[in-house]
C-alpha positions as CSV (number, residue, x, y, z in Angstrom):
1,X,100.1,143.4,108.4
2,X,98.5,143.3,111.8
3,X,100.8,143.6,114.8
4,X,100.8,140.9,117.4
5,X,98.9,141.7,120.5
6,X,101.0,142.7,123.5
7,X,101.5,140.2,126.3
8,X,99.2,141.0,129.2
9,X,100.3,140.5,132.8
10,X,98.1,138.3,134.9
11,X,96.6,139.7,138.1
12,X,99.0,137.5,140.1
13,X,102.8,137.8,140.2
14,X,103.0,135.3,137.3
15,X,102.8,136.8,133.8
16,X,100.1,135.2,131.6
17,X,101.6,133.3,128.7
18,X,99.7,134.0,125.5
19,X,100.0,131.5,122.7
20,X,99.2,131.9,119.1
21,X,99.1,129.6,116.1
22,X,102.3,130.9,114.8
23,X,101.3,130.6,111.4
24,X,99.2,131.9,109.0
25,X,95.9,131.0,109.5
26,X,93.2,131.0,111.8
27,X,93.9,128.5,114.4
28,X,96.3,126.3,116.0
29,X,94.7,123.0,115.7
30,X,95.3,119.8,113.8
31,X,95.4,117.8,110.8
32,X,95.8,114.2,110.3
33,X,92.9,112.1,109.7
34,X,90.9,109.0,110.1
35,X,88.4,109.7,107.3
36,X,89.6,109.1,103.8
37,X,88.6,111.5,100.9
38,X,85.9,110.3,98.6
39,X,85.9,112.9,95.9
40,X,87.9,116.0,94.9
41,X,88.5,118.5,92.2
42,X,90.8,116.9,89.7
43,X,92.9,118.3,86.8
44,X,91.4,117.8,83.4
45,X,93.4,117.2,80.2
46,X,93.8,120.9,79.8
47,X,95.3,121.4,83.2
48,X,92.2,123.0,84.6
49,X,90.2,121.8,87.6
50,X,87.0,119.9,87.0
51,X,84.5,118.9,89.7
52,X,83.4,115.3,89.9
53,X,79.6,115.0,89.4
54,X,79.0,113.6,92.9
55,X,80.8,116.5,94.6
56,X,79.0,118.9,92.4
57,X,75.7,117.6,93.6
58,X,76.8,117.8,97.3
59,X,77.9,121.4,96.7
60,X,74.5,122.2,95.2
61,X,72.9,120.9,98.4
62,X,74.8,123.7,100.2
63,X,73.4,126.2,97.6
64,X,76.8,126.4,95.9
65,X,77.0,126.7,92.1
66,X,80.5,125.7,91.1
67,X,80.2,127.5,87.8
68,X,79.8,130.8,89.7
69,X,82.7,130.1,92.1
70,X,85.4,131.7,90.0
71,X,83.2,134.8,89.6
72,X,83.3,135.5,93.3
73,X,80.9,133.1,95.0
74,X,83.9,131.8,97.0
75,X,83.7,135.0,99.0
76,X,80.3,133.9,100.5
77,X,81.2,132.7,104.0
78,X,77.7,132.0,105.1
79,X,77.8,129.3,107.7
80,X,75.6,127.0,105.5
81,X,77.9,127.5,102.6
82,X,81.2,127.0,104.4
83,X,82.0,123.4,103.5
84,X,83.2,121.4,106.6
85,X,83.4,117.7,105.8
86,X,86.6,116.2,104.5
87,X,84.8,114.7,101.5
88,X,83.6,118.2,100.5
89,X,86.9,119.9,99.9
90,X,86.8,121.9,96.7
91,X,89.4,124.4,95.4
92,X,89.0,125.2,91.7
93,X,91.8,127.3,90.1
94,X,91.2,131.0,89.7
95,X,94.0,132.1,87.4
96,X,96.0,135.2,88.6
97,X,94.0,135.5,91.8
98,X,97.3,135.4,93.7
99,X,99.0,138.4,92.1
100,X,102.1,140.0,93.7
101,X,100.1,142.5,95.7
102,X,97.8,139.9,97.1
103,X,100.6,137.6,98.0
104,X,102.6,140.4,99.6
105,X,99.7,141.6,101.7
106,X,98.5,138.3,103.0
107,X,98.6,138.2,106.8
108,X,98.0,136.0,109.8
109,X,95.2,136.8,112.3
110,X,96.2,136.8,116.0
111,X,94.9,133.7,117.9
112,X,96.0,133.9,121.5
113,X,95.4,131.3,124.2
114,X,96.1,131.4,127.9
115,X,98.8,129.2,129.5
116,X,96.2,127.1,131.5
117,X,94.7,126.0,128.1
118,X,97.8,124.1,127.3
119,X,99.1,123.1,130.7
120,X,98.7,119.3,130.0
121,X,100.8,116.9,132.0
122,X,103.5,119.0,133.5
123,X,105.4,115.9,134.5
124,X,106.4,115.3,130.8
125,X,106.9,119.0,129.9
126,X,110.6,120.0,129.8
127,X,111.8,123.4,130.9
128,X,111.1,126.3,128.6
129,X,113.9,126.5,126.1
130,X,116.2,129.5,125.9
131,X,115.2,131.8,123.0
132,X,117.0,131.2,119.7
133,X,117.3,134.1,117.3
134,X,116.0,133.2,113.9
135,X,118.6,133.5,111.1
136,X,117.9,134.7,107.6
137,X,118.3,132.1,105.0
138,X,120.8,133.2,102.4
139,X,119.2,133.8,99.0
140,X,118.6,132.4,96.5
141,X,116.4,130.2,98.7
142,X,116.2,127.6,96.0
143,X,119.9,126.9,96.4
144,X,119.7,126.0,100.1
145,X,116.0,125.3,100.9
146,X,114.4,124.3,97.6
147,X,111.6,122.3,99.2
148,X,110.4,125.3,101.3
149,X,107.8,127.9,100.4
150,X,104.6,129.6,101.4
151,X,100.9,128.6,101.4
152,X,98.3,131.3,100.6
153,X,94.6,131.0,101.3
154,X,91.4,133.0,101.9
155,X,89.3,132.9,105.0
156,X,86.4,135.1,106.3
157,X,89.0,137.5,107.7
158,X,90.8,138.0,104.4
159,X,93.9,136.6,102.7
160,X,96.3,134.7,104.9
161,X,99.6,132.9,104.7
162,X,101.5,129.9,106.1
163,X,104.7,128.1,105.4
164,X,105.1,124.6,103.9
165,X,107.4,122.0,102.5
166,X,107.5,119.8,99.4
167,X,107.5,116.1,100.6
168,X,108.1,112.9,98.8
169,X,105.2,110.9,97.3
170,X,105.5,107.1,97.8
171,X,103.4,106.4,94.8
172,X,105.5,108.7,92.5
173,X,109.2,108.6,93.4
174,X,111.0,111.6,92.1
175,X,107.8,113.1,90.9
176,X,105.9,114.3,93.9
177,X,103.1,116.9,93.9
178,X,102.6,116.7,97.7
179,X,103.1,119.5,100.2
180,X,103.2,119.3,104.1
181,X,101.8,122.2,106.2
182,X,99.8,122.8,109.4
183,X,96.2,121.7,109.8
184,X,95.1,125.2,110.7
185,X,96.4,126.5,107.4
186,X,93.7,124.6,105.5
187,X,90.7,124.1,107.8
188,X,89.1,126.4,110.5
189,X,88.3,123.5,112.8
190,X,85.2,122.9,114.9
191,X,83.4,126.1,114.1
192,X,84.3,126.5,110.5
193,X,85.4,124.5,107.4
194,X,87.8,124.5,104.6
195,X,89.6,127.6,103.6
196,X,89.5,128.6,100.0
197,X,91.9,129.4,97.1
198,X,94.7,127.4,98.7
199,X,97.9,127.7,96.7
200,X,101.6,126.9,97.3
201,X,104.5,129.1,96.1
202,X,107.9,127.3,96.4
203,X,110.9,129.6,97.1
204,X,108.7,132.7,97.5
205,X,110.8,135.8,96.9
206,X,113.7,133.5,96.0
207,X,116.2,136.3,95.6
208,X,115.4,137.8,99.0
209,X,114.3,141.2,97.6
210,X,113.7,143.9,100.2
211,X,110.0,144.5,100.9
212,X,110.1,147.9,99.2
213,X,111.4,146.3,96.0
214,X,108.6,143.7,96.0
215,X,106.1,146.5,95.4
216,X,107.3,146.6,91.8
217,X,108.3,143.0,91.4
218,X,106.7,140.8,88.8
219,X,104.9,137.6,89.6
220,X,107.7,135.6,88.0
221,X,110.2,137.3,90.4
222,X,108.1,136.6,93.5
223,X,107.1,133.1,92.4
224,X,109.9,131.9,90.1
225,X,108.8,128.2,90.3
226,X,105.1,129.0,89.7
227,X,101.9,129.0,91.7
228,X,100.6,125.5,92.6
229,X,96.9,125.1,93.5
230,X,95.8,122.5,95.9
231,X,93.4,120.1,94.2
232,X,93.1,118.1,97.4
233,X,93.8,118.7,101.0
234,X,93.5,116.5,104.0
235,X,93.8,117.4,107.7
236,X,93.3,115.3,110.8
237,X,89.8,114.4,112.0
238,X,90.9,115.6,115.4
239,X,91.4,119.1,114.0
240,X,88.1,119.1,112.1
241,X,86.3,117.9,115.3
242,X,88.1,120.0,117.9
243,X,90.0,122.8,116.4
244,X,89.3,126.4,117.3
245,X,90.5,129.9,116.8
246,X,91.7,130.0,120.4
247,X,93.1,127.5,122.8
248,X,95.5,124.6,122.3
249,X,92.9,122.0,121.4
250,X,94.2,119.6,118.7
251,X,97.7,121.2,118.5
252,X,99.4,117.7,118.8
253,X,97.6,116.8,115.6
254,X,98.2,120.1,113.7
255,X,99.4,118.9,110.4
256,X,98.0,118.6,106.8
257,X,99.0,117.3,103.4
258,X,98.2,119.0,100.1
259,X,98.2,117.6,96.6
260,X,98.9,120.4,94.1
261,X,98.7,121.1,90.4
262,X,100.3,124.0,88.5
263,X,98.0,127.0,88.0
264,X,98.6,127.4,84.3
265,X,99.2,123.8,83.3
266,X,103.0,124.0,83.5
267,X,105.5,122.0,81.5
268,X,104.3,118.6,82.5
269,X,106.8,118.3,85.3
270,X,105.8,117.6,88.8
271,X,106.4,120.0,91.7
272,X,109.4,117.9,92.9
273,X,110.9,117.9,89.4
274,X,110.3,121.7,89.1
275,X,112.0,122.6,92.3
276,X,114.5,119.7,92.3
277,X,113.8,118.5,95.8
278,X,111.3,116.8,98.2
279,X,111.9,115.7,101.7
280,X,111.1,112.2,103.1
281,X,108.8,112.2,106.1
282,X,109.9,110.3,109.3
283,X,106.9,109.0,111.3
284,X,109.0,107.2,113.8
285,X,111.6,109.8,114.8
286,X,113.8,109.0,117.8
287,X,112.8,110.0,121.3
288,X,113.5,113.6,122.2
289,X,116.7,112.9,124.2
290,X,118.2,111.2,121.2
291,X,117.7,114.1,118.7
292,X,120.7,116.4,118.7
293,X,119.0,119.2,116.8
294,X,116.0,120.2,114.7
295,X,115.8,123.0,112.2
296,X,112.6,124.9,111.6
297,X,112.1,126.9,108.4
298,X,109.5,129.5,107.6
299,X,108.4,132.9,106.5
300,X,107.5,134.7,109.8
301,X,105.1,137.6,109.3
302,X,104.5,139.0,112.8
303,X,106.6,141.8,114.0
304,X,109.6,142.3,113.8
305,X,109.3,140.2,110.6
306,X,107.1,141.0,107.6
307,X,106.6,137.7,106.0
308,X,108.6,138.4,102.8
309,X,111.8,136.5,103.7
310,X,112.8,133.0,104.8
311,X,114.2,132.3,108.2
312,X,115.4,129.3,110.2
313,X,116.0,128.3,113.8
314,X,118.1,125.3,115.0
315,X,117.9,123.9,118.5
316,X,117.8,120.7,120.5
317,X,114.1,119.9,121.1
318,X,112.3,119.4,124.4
319,X,108.8,118.1,125.2
320,X,105.6,120.1,125.6
321,X,102.4,118.5,126.9
322,X,99.3,120.4,125.7
323,X,96.8,117.9,127.0
324,X,97.5,115.0,129.3
325,X,95.6,112.5,127.1
326,X,97.3,113.6,123.9
327,X,100.8,113.1,122.5
328,X,103.5,115.4,123.7
329,X,104.8,118.0,121.1
330,X,108.4,118.9,120.2
331,X,109.5,122.4,121.4
332,X,112.5,124.4,120.4
333,X,113.8,127.9,121.2
334,X,113.0,130.2,118.2
335,X,112.1,133.9,117.6
336,X,110.0,133.3,114.5
337,X,106.4,134.6,114.7
338,X,103.1,134.2,112.9
339,X,103.4,133.2,109.3
340,X,106.0,130.5,110.0
341,X,103.2,128.0,110.9
342,X,103.2,124.9,108.8
343,X,106.9,125.3,108.0
344,X,108.9,122.0,108.1
345,X,111.1,120.9,111.0
346,X,114.0,118.8,109.8
347,X,116.3,116.4,111.6
348,X,118.8,113.8,110.6
349,X,117.0,110.6,109.7
350,X,118.1,107.0,110.3
351,X,119.9,107.0,107.0
352,X,121.9,110.0,107.9
353,X,120.0,112.3,105.5
354,X,117.6,115.1,106.3
355,X,113.9,114.2,107.0
356,X,110.8,116.1,107.9
357,X,109.8,115.2,111.5
358,X,107.3,118.0,112.4
359,X,105.9,121.4,111.4
360,X,105.5,124.7,113.2
361,X,102.2,124.8,115.1
362,X,102.0,127.1,118.1
363,X,104.2,129.5,120.1
364,X,104.0,132.4,122.6
365,X,103.3,135.9,121.5
366,X,106.6,136.8,123.1
367,X,108.2,134.7,120.3
368,X,110.7,132.8,122.4
369,X,109.9,129.3,121.3
370,X,107.9,127.1,118.9
371,X,106.1,123.8,119.2
372,X,105.3,121.2,116.6
373,X,103.4,117.9,116.6
374,X,105.2,114.5,116.8
375,X,104.3,112.6,113.7
376,X,102.9,109.1,114.4
377,X,100.3,106.7,113.1
378,X,97.6,109.2,112.4
379,X,99.9,111.5,110.4
380,X,101.2,108.5,108.5
381,X,97.7,107.3,107.6
382,X,96.9,110.8,106.3
383,X,100.0,111.1,104.2
384,X,99.6,107.6,102.7
385,X,96.0,108.3,102.0
386,X,96.7,111.3,99.9
387,X,99.5,109.4,98.0
388,X,97.2,106.5,97.3
389,X,94.4,108.8,96.1
390,X,96.6,110.0,93.2
391,X,98.6,106.8,92.7
392,X,97.1,106.1,89.3
393,X,97.2,109.6,87.9
């Protein structure tokens, strides 16, 4: 796994703060969107993914033969074949692609940005929080954090990883197949398109095995609740239009929703029924001063972590302004590093129960804090759009 680049001192007396999308993937941008999906790969009666005819034709316009995709065509990252538009998302299942070795070795590329790129309106940015040391979640993870897991995906730079959370589906109470993560975990933003082979593994390494032991672990030990492939993903239009591999553009909208299906057909149970949990999403969380604490969960992969175990940070949030004309973000003290991106931030909801209120988006290379987007109308529209798309299935 790549090490995180050292923090470079600026020429002046002030050290340059380098930020990175603390996640997995390739950028620290957004997800939440105005455009609604028009077609997707959907599960057939046999549990496999079939491609709707209209999408198949659009893919052919890009020179993509879906019938050759599973044979390795997905590895072609030619600019003209890197699907960009929301309506062109395609992610057919390739059985056993995510084997134990591939999952263990997935990494997060470094994506630094200078402090001036995220300076925003300093009048609404609270003081930098004191660092909070991440605490290891006690295994088995399913007992304490059953809704948490890892997202794996492929990009031009190789296999990558993020964190994610099972969330409730308004259209299917108690039977959700929806997962919340960061926008930069599914789409490269302005200069790229959709990542490929996107899959979710709940309670990855559930028993908390040491890294050395994982080298001989079976797939069932690493992924005891299965591998769930994304048959639809939606990220914000802001991220698609603005997102980049460096800089803080779009970070206030850095969220995404996946709809997933089991790789091998499963037992007929939904993801929520399989793991026994799904969090509600609060799109109207109280103002920062009224929130006593938020807990961020993830699988940090940058040093000193290696991405194989689940960690958490709990802290009272402050505000971070990335751009003056965009919403402020939540910020907490936390030592988690890259790989934790997309992981859920949980606070006590109005009903007194835990609710997802944000996700890890960006943080400094020095790993002293994390920032996540405030979930508002754009995020709610995205979430409800994915739910409605599968309401009759």
